[in-house]
N, C-alpha and C positions, 0 to 999 in steps of 0.2 A: 864734880861727882864722878865716881868710878861706875861705869856701866858694864854689864855682862852681855856678851854676844849671845843671841838666841837664835834658834832654828825657826825661821818664819819667812814666808814669802813677802811679807809687808814690813816687818820690823827688824831692824839691824841689831839693836841693843836696848837694854833697860837697866836702870839703876834706881836706888832708893836711898835717901838720906834722912835720918831721923830728925824730927823737929820737936817742938814742945807738945806735951800731952799724948805721947804714944803714936802720933801720926807723923808724916813727913812728906817730902816732895818725891814724886816718882817721875823720873826723866825717861822719856821714850824717844829713841832715835829711829825714825822711819827710813826705809830704804830709799825714799825720795830725797833724803838729805835733811828733811825738816826735823827739828827737835822740839818737843813739847814737854813742859813741866806741869804735872798734875799735882794739885795742892791738897794737903790734909788727907793723904792716903794712908790707911793703916798698913803696918808692916805685913800683916797676914795677906792682904790683897796682893802686895808685891810678890810674896813667896808663892802664892797660888798662881800668879802669872808665870813665874819661872817654871813651875811644874806642869803647866797646862799643856794638853796635847796639841792645841793650836793657840799659840801666844797671841797671834793677830786677832782671832775670834774673841778670845777672852778680853783683850784690851778694848775691842770694839763694843762688846756687850756689857762689860762690867766697869769700865774706867772712863772711856771717852765722854759719854753723856752724863756721867754720875758725878765726877769731880771737876771743880773749877780748874782751868788750865791757862797757861801762858805759852805762846809760841816764842821760842828763843832763837830759832834760826830756820 
């Protein structure tokens, strides 16, 4: 999955790949080096994250505890 570099003190990059039903996987690379994939995320949530004034705060409040996830590294 191709990720886009974001301006954040906690997050290095994020990417989204469409899946079935209009949702997809959102991949978040943290500056710690850990990568998480959040499942069944609507594209609009990804686009909102890209445009957020604080990407880290948006991910923490609207993605981390909302969507099921898998740590991949």
